[in-house]
N, C-alpha and C positions, 0 to 999 in steps of 0.2 A: 345741678347748680348752673345758673345762667352766667354766660361770659359778659353780659351787658354790664357796663359800669353803673354803679349805684349813684343816686343823686347826692350832691353835697348836702351836708347839714351844717347850718350856721350855729356855732356854739357861743352863747353869751358868757361874759366874764364870770358870772356867779357859778356857773357849772365848772369852769376851769378852777376857780378858787376852791370849791368843795373838793375837787379831785386831789388837791395838794394840802388840804387841811384835815389831818388825821383825827382831829377832835370833833369832826362833823358827823360822826356816827354813820347812820344809814345813808345820809346824803353823800358822804365820802365814798361809800361802796358803789352807789348808783353812778356818781360822777366818774369814778375810775372806770367803771364798765363802759360808760358812754365814750370816754376818751380812747379806751382800748379798741372799741369797735371802729371809731373814726380812724385810728392808726392802721388797723388791719385792713379796712376797706378803702383806705385813702379817700375818705369822704369829709374830712374836717375842713371847715371854713370859718375864718375869724376876720376881724378887722384890726386896724392899727389901734382904734379906740379900745377894743377888747384887750389887746396886749397891754396897753397903758393901764387900764383899770385893774387887770390881773396883777401886774407887777406891783403897783402901789398897795393893793389889798394884801397880797401874800407877804410883803415885806414890812407892813406896818399894822394891819388891822386884824389879823387872825390871832387865835390864842397863842400859838407857837410860831411866830413869824419866821419865814425862811431867810437865810443869810443872802446877801446881795449876789454873791457868786452863783449860788444854786438857782436863785430866781432868774438871773440873767441866762443861765444855761437852758432853763425851761422855756423862756421866751425865744431863745435861739432855736430850740427844737420845734416849737410851735410855728416858727416862721417858715417851716417846710410845708405847712398846710397852705391851702389857697387863702391869700390874705387880701382883703378889700382895702383899697386906699381911697379915701373919700376925696372928691373934688367939689368945686363950687356948686355944680348942678346937684350933687348929692345933698349938700346942705340945704339948698332950696327945696328939694323934694322932701327932706326931713321936716322942714318948717311946714310944708303943706300937710304932711302926715300928722304932725303935732296938732295943727289947727283942726283937721278933719276928725280926729279921733280923741282929742283931749289927752294926749300923751305928753310925757316929759320930752324935752328936745332930745336928750341923750338916748332914750328908748326909741324915739323916731329915727335917730341916726343908725342905731343897731338894725332896725327893720329895713331901712333904706339900703344898708350894706348887704343884708341878706338878699334883698330883692335884686340889687345890682349884680350879685354873684349867681343869680338864678337858683338860689336854694329854695326848695319847696317847704322847708321847715326851719324854724328857729327854736333851738332848745334853750329855755329860760324859765326862771321862776318869777320874773318880774312883770310879766304881762299875762293877760287872761288866757288860760289853757284852752286850746281849740279855736281861738279867735283867728280869723284870716285877715291879713292886711296886705293888699296888693299881691295876692297869690302866695303869700308866705304864711303858713300855719304855725302858730305858736304851740309848742309842746313843752309842758312841764314834766320832765322825766321823773320827778318825785311823786307825781300823782298817778302814774301809769302802773 
């Protein structure tokens, strides 16, 4: 086993949501495994946007919403990961990504956050699996 640190993996909000939505079946199992690996290897990376999307979704939009106290605690726990905080330059870069690749602005912000954190991979089901945007490869863990 190597002592070299493993690279960070940027985790999109949909992966986090599935990990806490026990009605998600196989996606729940896979997402839980992804998070467990990130915790064990200390390789999880997210952004403020991801935390916001996660909180709103798990408290309002899943089959069995989490109570606010539980959701808050999960957000607090996730804040121990590497967290990207966007600045004006990131917004401008995301606009360029949006234009260059015909992405939604919010997806472009996620990609820019992953790039800013030097994550070689973004785990998401919202973008094309295998596609590389500015050195960040999109991985859909539900297809692997």
